[in-house]
N, CA, C and O of each residue as an XYZ file, in Angstrom:
340
protein
N       0.397      3.310     -9.969
C      -0.975      1.838    -10.258
C      -2.104      2.588    -10.467
O      -2.701      2.221    -11.478
N      -2.835      3.887     -9.644
C      -3.433      4.994    -10.440
C      -2.964      4.548    -11.749
O      -3.372      3.432    -12.071
N      -2.278      5.093    -12.502
C      -1.224      5.969    -13.804
C      -2.594      4.116    -14.359
O      -3.799      4.269    -14.555
N      -1.895      2.728    -14.458
C      -2.356      2.644    -15.124
C      -4.154      1.888    -14.895
O      -5.165      1.880    -15.596
N      -3.898      1.497    -13.937
C      -5.696      2.038    -13.583
C      -6.959      2.903    -14.731
O      -7.867      2.611    -15.509
N      -6.174      4.236    -14.112
C      -7.223      5.586    -15.381
C      -6.620      5.091    -17.023
O      -6.492      5.939    -17.906
N      -6.408      4.160    -17.171
C      -5.307      4.545    -18.249
C      -6.904      3.419    -19.571
O      -7.466      3.507    -20.662
N      -6.836      2.502    -18.272
C      -7.836      0.780    -18.189
C      -8.976      1.552    -18.567
O      -9.378      1.540    -19.730
N      -9.434      2.109    -17.824
C     -11.044      3.122    -18.158
C     -10.907      3.677    -19.463
O     -11.802      3.850    -20.291
N      -9.732      3.930    -19.556
C      -9.856      4.706    -20.653
C     -10.755      6.052    -21.165
O     -11.838      6.002    -21.749
N     -10.165      7.002    -20.865
C     -11.174      8.388    -20.202
C     -12.733      8.132    -18.884
O     -13.626      8.946    -19.117
N     -12.927      7.541    -18.144
C     -14.491      7.235    -17.675
C     -13.691      7.793    -16.407
O     -12.514      7.564    -16.131
N     -14.621      8.591    -15.690
C     -14.322      9.055    -14.427
C     -14.149      7.796    -12.920
O     -14.699      6.950    -12.215
N     -12.532      8.807    -13.326
C     -12.436      7.083    -11.752
C     -13.562      6.807    -10.538
O     -14.174      5.748    -10.405
N     -13.714      8.100     -9.602
C     -13.926      7.638     -8.594
C     -16.547      6.947     -8.987
O     -17.480      6.518     -8.309
N     -16.218      7.433    -10.732
C     -18.026      7.031    -10.214
C     -18.287      5.685    -11.093
O     -19.291      4.974    -11.069
N     -17.084      5.528    -11.890
C     -16.352      3.926    -11.773
C     -16.564      2.228    -10.738
O     -17.304      1.251    -10.622
N     -14.789      3.106     -9.980
C     -14.811      2.287     -8.962
C     -14.653      2.091     -7.266
O     -14.293      1.348     -6.353
N     -15.448      3.874     -7.785
C     -15.352      4.415     -5.863
C     -16.221      3.699     -5.495
O     -16.538      3.116     -6.532
N     -17.016      3.227     -4.492
C     -18.300      3.407     -3.840
C     -18.906      4.227     -2.698
O     -18.068      4.732     -1.951
N     -20.206      4.466     -2.407
C     -20.629      4.581     -0.956
C     -21.388      3.818     -0.180
O     -22.373      3.135     -0.459
N     -20.474      4.122      1.469
C     -21.394      2.852      1.619
C     -22.902      3.792      2.578
O     -22.988      5.012      2.719
N     -23.662      2.989      2.967
C     -25.089      3.697      3.387
C     -24.393      4.531      4.205
O     -24.815      5.680      4.075
N     -23.181      4.412      5.281
C     -22.815      5.818      6.433
C     -22.737      6.745      5.716
O     -23.548      7.666      5.797
N     -21.391      6.732      4.522
C     -20.674      7.702      3.284
C     -18.745      7.188      3.255
O     -17.683      7.765      3.021
N     -19.011      6.350      3.489
C     -17.341      6.211      2.876
C     -17.351      6.232      1.882
O     -18.273      5.868      1.151
N     -15.929      6.832      1.462
C     -15.575      5.887     -0.282
C     -14.432      5.058     -0.010
O     -13.276      5.298      0.339
N     -15.335      3.614     -0.367
C     -14.938      2.884     -0.923
C     -13.930      2.354     -1.927
O     -14.468      2.083     -3.000
N     -12.045      2.027     -1.874
C     -11.962      2.357     -3.763
C     -11.589      0.497     -3.456
O     -11.986     -0.128     -2.473
N     -10.836     -0.007     -4.474
C     -11.414     -0.922     -4.716
C      -9.777     -1.482     -4.071
O      -9.837     -2.638     -3.650
N      -9.028     -1.130     -4.006
C      -7.382     -2.235     -3.504
C      -7.224     -0.991     -2.629
O      -7.513      0.131     -3.042
N      -6.724     -1.252     -1.321
C      -5.694     -0.617     -0.883
C      -4.503     -1.534     -0.656
O      -4.556     -2.763     -0.610
N      -3.552     -0.866     -0.537
C      -1.805     -0.203     -0.652
C      -1.771     -0.766      1.195
O      -2.737     -0.826      1.955
N      -0.206     -1.137      1.513
C       0.328     -1.009      2.967
C       0.615      0.848      3.010
O       0.054      1.626      3.781
N       0.915      0.952      2.698
C       1.104      2.211      2.391
C      -0.451      3.184      2.926
O      -0.115      4.290      3.351
N      -1.709      2.997      2.958
C      -2.802      2.874      3.851
C      -2.628      3.115      4.886
O      -2.774      4.078      5.639
N      -2.178      1.843      4.927
C      -2.166      0.980      6.351
C      -0.897      1.726      6.930
O      -0.304      0.973      7.702
N      -0.133      3.274      6.777
C       1.180      2.684      7.179
C       1.114      3.783      9.020
O       1.666      3.513     10.087
N      -0.227      5.548      8.471
C      -0.432      5.537      9.531
C      -1.508      4.810     10.553
O      -1.311      4.974     11.757
N      -2.129      4.373     10.321
C      -2.492      3.284     11.522
C      -2.591      3.287     13.254
O      -3.342      2.679     14.017
N      -2.171      3.654     13.345
C      -1.583      3.919     14.214
C      -2.674      2.480     15.715
O      -2.699      2.253     16.925
N      -3.153      2.113     14.753
C      -4.202      1.340     15.474
C      -4.293     -0.066     15.994
O      -4.560     -0.626     17.058
N      -3.839     -0.486     14.369
C      -3.419     -1.656     13.903
C      -3.197     -2.889     14.867
O      -3.306     -4.113     14.788
N      -2.782     -1.827     15.946
C      -1.632     -2.831     17.064
C      -2.317     -3.211     18.221
O      -1.785     -3.960     19.040
N      -3.480     -2.755     18.373
C      -4.000     -3.471     19.568
C      -5.206     -4.392     19.789
O      -6.363     -4.590     19.420
N      -4.370     -4.778     20.506
C      -5.742     -6.677     21.369
C      -6.712     -6.483     21.514
O      -6.812     -5.687     22.448
N      -7.703     -6.764     21.095
C      -9.014     -7.093     22.108
C      -8.910     -6.222     23.313
O      -7.789     -5.874     23.685
N     -10.144     -5.779     24.058
C      -9.644     -5.287     25.351
C      -8.809     -3.989     25.938
O      -8.705     -3.510     27.068
N      -8.220     -3.614     24.545
C      -7.845     -1.754     24.440
C      -8.204     -0.752     23.862
O      -8.534     -1.021     22.707
N      -8.282      0.092     24.063
C      -8.844      1.321     23.281
C      -8.581      1.178     21.736
O      -8.188      0.204     21.093
N      -8.793      1.978     21.487
C     -10.090      1.946     21.233
C     -10.943      0.913     20.356
O     -11.605      1.375     19.426
N     -10.951      0.166     20.493
C     -11.453     -1.555     20.400
C     -12.038     -1.558     19.352
O     -13.233     -1.566     19.059
N     -11.525     -1.553     19.033
C     -11.487     -2.294     16.841
C     -11.916     -3.823     16.970
O     -12.423     -4.467     16.051
N     -11.679     -4.236     18.054
C     -11.013     -5.194     17.679
C     -12.075     -6.394     19.178
O     -11.977     -7.593     19.442
N     -12.933     -5.319     19.762
C     -13.920     -5.546     20.039
C     -13.373     -5.053     21.725
O     -12.251     -4.578     21.904
N     -14.453     -5.281     22.948
C     -13.621     -4.748     24.002
C     -13.712     -5.962     25.047
O     -13.646     -5.514     26.192
N     -13.871     -7.650     25.008
C     -13.988     -8.416     24.899
C     -12.444     -9.003     25.504
O     -11.498     -8.611     24.820
N     -12.222     -9.529     26.211
C     -10.679    -10.473     26.728
C     -11.170    -11.853     26.228
O     -10.787    -12.629     25.354
N     -11.818    -11.848     26.814
C     -12.350    -13.735     26.868
C     -13.512    -13.536     25.660
O     -13.865    -12.657     24.874
N     -13.921    -15.072     26.060
C     -14.741    -15.920     25.163
C     -15.787    -14.898     23.724
O     -16.999    -14.695     23.792
N     -15.116    -14.558     22.885
C     -15.631    -13.722     22.029
C     -16.694    -15.374     21.976
O     -16.775    -15.549     23.191
N     -17.197    -16.140     21.573
C     -17.683    -16.445     21.137
C     -19.078    -16.284     20.964
O     -20.035    -16.631     21.657
N     -18.921    -15.293     19.193
C     -20.284    -14.525     19.320
C     -20.587    -16.121     18.555
O     -19.883    -17.065     18.197
N     -22.336    -15.727     18.547
C     -23.218    -16.236     17.642
C     -23.914    -15.530     16.265
O     -25.073    -15.143     16.412
N     -23.491    -15.400     15.374
C     -24.495    -14.494     14.508
C     -25.776    -15.464     13.485
O     -25.540    -16.040     12.424
N     -26.722    -15.413     13.998
C     -27.625    -16.441     12.919
C     -29.215    -15.945     13.852
O     -29.659    -15.226     14.747
N     -29.504    -16.793     12.995
C     -31.404    -16.044     13.149
C     -32.284    -17.748     13.059
O     -32.546    -18.379     12.035
N     -32.542    -18.084     14.322
C     -33.208    -20.212     14.338
C     -34.196    -19.003     13.793
O     -34.451    -17.812     13.973
N     -34.748    -20.684     12.633
C     -36.001    -20.253     11.587
C     -36.779    -21.094     12.325
O     -36.330    -22.175     11.943
N     -37.894    -21.435     13.357
C     -38.713    -22.442     13.653
C     -39.642    -22.760     12.795
O     -40.578    -21.967     12.697
N     -39.650    -24.446     11.627
C     -40.617    -24.116     10.943
C     -41.472    -26.040     10.866
O     -41.197    -27.237     10.789
N     -42.686    -24.980     10.968
C     -43.934    -26.747     10.932
C     -44.262    -27.241      9.986
O     -44.977    -28.233     10.124
N     -43.885    -26.774      8.503
C     -44.791    -27.154      7.040
C     -43.786    -26.653      6.566
O     -43.530    -25.452      6.475
N     -42.922    -27.875      6.114
C     -41.735    -27.311      5.152
C     -42.261    -27.171      3.838
O     -41.225    -26.682      3.388
N     -43.134    -27.202      2.702
C     -43.838    -27.215      2.235
C     -44.793    -26.032      2.137
O     -44.687    -25.772      0.939
N     -45.613    -25.195      2.608
C     -45.458    -23.786      2.772
C     -44.258    -23.286      3.763
O     -44.123    -22.169      3.264
N     -43.612    -23.310      4.465
C     -42.172    -22.613      4.426
C     -41.106    -22.561      2.985
O     -40.253    -21.725      2.685
N     -41.426    -23.466      2.465
C     -40.816    -23.317      1.102
C     -41.563    -22.604      0.222
O     -40.899    -22.302     -0.769
N     -42.725    -22.203      0.196
C     -43.065    -21.799     -1.032
C     -43.469    -20.041     -1.080
O     -43.968    -19.388     -1.997
N     -43.009    -19.599      0.361
C     -43.245    -18.418      0.942
C     -41.107    -17.851      0.254
O     -40.152    -18.560     -0.062
N     -41.345    -15.796      0.348
C     -39.927    -15.508     -0.032
C     -39.791    -15.164     -0.125
O     -40.067    -14.312     -0.969
N     -39.104    -15.269      0.632
C     -38.272    -13.908      1.091
C     -37.428    -12.703      0.878
O     -37.174    -11.668      1.494
N     -37.126    -13.217     -0.153
C     -35.921    -11.798     -1.625
C     -37.020    -11.184     -2.687
O     -38.046    -11.757     -3.054
N     -36.528     -9.782     -3.126
C     -37.114     -9.958     -2.991
C     -36.095     -9.463     -4.781
O     -35.366     -8.476     -4.686
N     -36.152    -10.189     -6.196
C     -35.235     -9.491     -7.243
C     -36.290     -9.061     -8.016
O     -36.080     -8.412     -9.041
């Protein structure tokens, strides 16, 4: 697979073109294969079991990820722009 990718890049640097870094400094490849998972022993861990990669809750995982926005005046709210382009 790596050989094909390098051929398609036509000499461009693989690390600079395809691998990106998270804010925490982790390097993320553009793909992952089964052999990348073979030695990860925490994949069979259930919620509530160490190392808590699937939460420490055994029950009631009804998480809400959202932000409530209360608007009194729809027209003025629509005029506000929170996105920076």
